[in-house]
Backbone bond lengths (Angstrom), bond angles and torsions (degrees), N, CA, C in turn:
res aa  C-N    CA-C-N  psi(-1)  N-CA   C-N-CA  omega(-1)  CA-C   N-CA-C  phi
1 G - - - 1.444 - - 1.512 111.32 -
2 I 1.302 113.11 177.91 1.461 121.66 178.34 1.527 107.06 -114.17
3 P 1.333 118.35 118.85 1.464 121.29 -173.45 1.531 114.45 -79.91
4 V 1.342 117.55 56.47 1.464 121.33 -179.68 1.527 109.19 -73.95
5 E 1.330 116.40 128.07 1.471 121.21 175.88 1.520 110.76 -93.85
6 T 1.337 116.29 -45.53 1.461 120.30 -178.95 1.519 110.39 -139.61
7 Q 1.319 114.38 157.68 1.465 122.32 172.78 1.517 105.75 -140.76
8 M 1.332 117.23 131.81 1.462 119.59 179.71 1.513 110.73 -149.73
9 E 1.327 115.12 157.78 1.457 120.35 176.23 1.517 108.92 -74.46
10 E 1.328 115.21 145.23 1.454 121.18 176.89 1.526 109.20 -105.37
11 Y 1.339 117.51 -161.00 1.458 122.13 -172.10 1.520 114.01 -75.10
12 A 1.305 118.35 -44.32 1.464 121.60 -175.93 1.529 110.44 -79.79
13 P 1.324 117.49 151.95 1.467 120.27 177.18 1.532 110.87 -57.80
14 G 1.324 116.81 129.32 1.456 121.52 178.62 1.517 115.01 78.58
15 Q 1.309 117.14 -0.29 1.468 121.07 -178.50 1.532 109.16 -84.86
16 I 1.337 116.23 127.56 1.463 122.18 -176.77 1.525 109.54 -126.28
17 E 1.316 116.00 141.80 1.466 120.98 176.42 1.522 109.52 -112.49
18 Y 1.310 115.31 134.45 1.460 122.15 173.22 1.519 108.31 -111.17
19 S 1.308 116.29 139.07 1.456 122.03 171.97 1.522 106.75 -117.16
20 M 1.327 116.06 130.68 1.460 120.24 -175.80 1.521 111.35 -115.37
21 K 1.322 116.04 149.47 1.460 121.70 177.02 1.528 109.47 -64.70
22 P 1.319 118.17 146.15 1.466 120.30 177.47 1.534 111.26 -58.26
23 Q 1.315 115.06 143.34 1.460 122.12 178.50 1.521 108.08 -133.19
24 Y 1.302 117.04 154.31 1.456 121.70 178.93 1.520 111.08 -91.74
25 G 1.333 115.02 137.11 1.463 121.77 171.80 1.513 114.72 54.94
26 I 1.313 115.30 -134.50 1.459 122.75 -173.69 1.527 112.58 -68.97
27 K 1.332 117.88 -15.00 1.464 120.77 -179.62 1.527 111.76 -58.58
28 M 1.334 118.27 -38.10 1.460 120.50 -179.96 1.521 110.91 -69.20
29 V 1.312 117.06 -40.61 1.467 120.30 177.81 1.522 109.75 -60.24
30 D 1.324 116.87 -44.92 1.464 120.93 177.74 1.523 111.18 -61.66
31 A 1.328 117.56 -42.56 1.465 121.56 -179.23 1.524 111.34 -64.28
32 V 1.332 117.64 -41.56 1.467 121.25 178.18 1.523 110.02 -63.44
33 H 1.319 117.00 -43.35 1.467 120.63 178.47 1.530 110.50 -61.19
34 R 1.330 117.80 -45.06 1.472 121.10 178.59 1.526 111.15 -62.22
35 L 1.329 117.12 -42.11 1.460 120.82 179.70 1.522 110.96 -61.49
36 R 1.310 117.08 -45.14 1.473 120.50 178.03 1.526 110.85 -62.09
37 Y 1.327 116.74 -45.26 1.462 121.79 -178.89 1.534 111.03 -62.02
38 V 1.328 116.29 -48.48 1.467 120.56 -178.63 1.528 110.56 -65.11
39 T 1.324 117.70 -42.00 1.463 121.22 178.88 1.519 110.84 -59.37
40 K 1.328 116.86 -48.58 1.467 120.38 179.51 1.527 111.47 -63.23
41 A 1.331 117.53 -41.53 1.467 121.39 -178.90 1.528 111.28 -65.22
42 L 1.324 117.43 -44.89 1.463 120.43 179.80 1.525 111.69 -64.89
43 C 1.313 116.69 -41.34 1.462 119.73 177.46 1.521 110.57 -63.65
44 D 1.323 116.87 -44.83 1.464 121.53 -179.99 1.530 111.01 -58.72
45 R 1.315 117.48 -43.08 1.472 121.73 179.14 1.524 112.51 -62.16
46 N 1.324 116.20 -24.93 1.461 121.01 -177.91 1.520 113.18 -106.12
47 G 1.342 116.53 17.88 1.455 121.07 176.88 1.515 114.26 71.82
48 L 1.311 117.32 23.00 1.460 122.30 179.06 1.518 109.82 -115.08
49 E 1.315 115.71 166.59 1.463 119.82 178.05 1.528 109.49 -124.39
50 A 1.304 116.77 124.33 1.466 121.81 175.55 1.517 108.60 -99.39
51 T 1.316 115.89 136.18 1.455 120.24 176.65 1.527 109.03 -132.07
52 F 1.294 115.03 149.01 1.457 121.32 177.21 1.528 109.74 -116.79
53 M 1.338 115.47 21.64 1.459 120.93 177.72 1.529 109.86 -63.48
54 T 1.322 116.49 152.75 1.452 121.06 179.80 1.522 111.45 -61.33
55 R 1.322 116.54 -45.43 1.463 120.71 -179.85 1.525 108.63 -145.78
56 P 1.326 117.37 86.38 1.461 119.94 -177.02 1.523 114.01 -71.85
57 N 1.329 117.73 -17.11 1.457 121.55 -178.49 1.525 108.29 -139.71
58 Q 1.319 116.89 123.55 1.470 121.28 -177.22 1.524 113.10 -65.47
59 D 1.334 117.09 -19.08 1.463 120.65 -175.39 1.528 113.93 -90.89
60 T 1.327 117.85 2.05 1.463 120.51 -178.62 1.530 110.42 -129.30
61 T 1.310 115.18 176.29 1.465 119.53 178.80 1.528 110.56 -69.55
62 S 1.302 115.30 155.30 1.465 119.79 -178.75 1.528 110.72 -82.57
63 N 1.324 115.27 165.14 1.461 122.29 176.98 1.517 109.56 -90.03
64 G 1.296 116.86 156.73 1.456 122.08 176.79 1.515 110.52 -123.79
65 F 1.308 114.89 162.05 1.461 120.90 176.55 1.514 105.60 -153.26
66 H 1.305 116.61 104.20 1.457 119.07 -174.86 1.517 111.33 -132.55
67 F 1.301 114.05 158.85 1.462 122.27 -179.81 1.521 109.27 -123.04
68 N 1.299 116.09 145.28 1.460 121.85 171.32 1.522 107.02 -104.62
69 H 1.317 116.23 133.58 1.462 121.31 -176.24 1.519 110.43 -111.24
70 S 1.316 116.27 143.62 1.462 121.69 170.13 1.526 107.93 -146.90
71 L 1.302 115.37 153.06 1.462 120.99 179.50 1.525 107.37 -140.89
72 W 1.328 115.70 128.27 1.458 121.22 -174.22 1.523 110.35 -122.31
73 T 1.322 115.51 143.64 1.464 120.34 176.17 1.529 108.66 -75.62
74 L 1.320 116.18 168.00 1.464 120.28 -179.46 1.529 112.69 -62.42
75 D 1.339 116.43 -24.74 1.467 118.79 178.27 1.532 112.55 -95.51
76 G 1.345 117.09 16.13 1.461 121.78 171.45 1.514 117.03 84.44
77 K 1.327 117.89 18.32 1.463 120.49 178.94 1.529 110.38 -97.17
78 N 1.333 115.41 148.09 1.456 122.15 178.53 1.531 109.10 -69.74
79 A 1.325 117.18 112.48 1.470 121.79 -176.86 1.527 112.43 -73.83
80 F 1.328 117.69 -13.08 1.463 121.24 179.59 1.534 112.56 -88.95
81 Y 1.300 117.60 -8.78 1.468 122.10 -173.74 1.522 111.60 -102.02
82 D 1.334 115.30 133.59 1.465 121.45 173.04 1.530 107.38 -133.05
83 P 1.315 117.98 107.10 1.464 120.55 -176.67 1.528 113.37 -64.37
84 N 1.321 117.55 -17.81 1.464 121.13 -178.40 1.522 113.63 -91.09
85 D 1.313 117.83 -9.84 1.463 121.93 179.63 1.534 109.52 -83.22
86 D 1.337 116.91 143.82 1.472 120.60 179.70 1.527 112.35 -55.60
87 H 1.327 116.48 -36.20 1.470 121.36 -178.83 1.524 112.32 -102.37
88 K 1.334 115.60 5.68 1.479 122.91 179.35 1.524 112.65 65.21
89 C 1.332 116.97 22.73 1.467 122.71 -179.23 1.529 110.42 -101.64
90 S 1.319 116.22 129.62 1.464 120.15 177.45 1.526 110.04 -78.97
91 E 1.318 114.97 164.76 1.463 119.91 175.84 1.526 110.13 -62.91
92 I 1.323 116.80 -35.82 1.469 120.77 177.81 1.524 110.17 -60.33
93 L 1.343 117.36 -43.16 1.467 120.51 178.50 1.524 110.91 -61.28
94 R 1.316 116.92 -42.43 1.469 120.07 -179.46 1.537 110.91 -61.90
95 Y 1.327 116.95 -41.95 1.464 119.98 176.58 1.529 110.99 -67.31
96 W 1.324 116.77 -38.72 1.469 122.07 179.91 1.533 109.92 -59.52
97 V 1.334 115.84 -50.37 1.465 120.73 -179.71 1.522 110.35 -64.87
98 A 1.319 117.85 -41.40 1.469 120.80 178.17 1.524 110.51 -59.51
99 G 1.320 116.76 -39.50 1.461 120.09 177.95 1.514 112.65 -66.08
100 L 1.328 117.37 -34.09 1.463 120.77 179.18 1.524 112.27 -70.64
101 I 1.340 116.67 -37.18 1.463 119.04 -175.65 1.526 113.48 -94.48
102 H 1.322 117.98 -8.65 1.465 121.11 179.85 1.524 109.88 -64.62
103 Q 1.323 115.64 135.05 1.468 119.50 -179.11 1.491 110.51 -110.24
């Protein structure tokens, strides 16, 4: 299945946002692929076209595609949180973010 939690209209005409339940590892990648495939197939069957382009129309708002990240220790603690840090960020979080933005 596809773990969709919510679906709502966005700002641009025909723009829809899906929110999905958190998944571990490759399961989320598979779920996103299935959601895109099913969305395109259902639209095609109804004479519509679904696109996941960043900005399919210059006259409307752009589309987004974002992920929320979390990392937990084996005993269930948030590995990104450090109560002693001024910004409450652990060293693991700093490395995690550095890895995401490294080019």
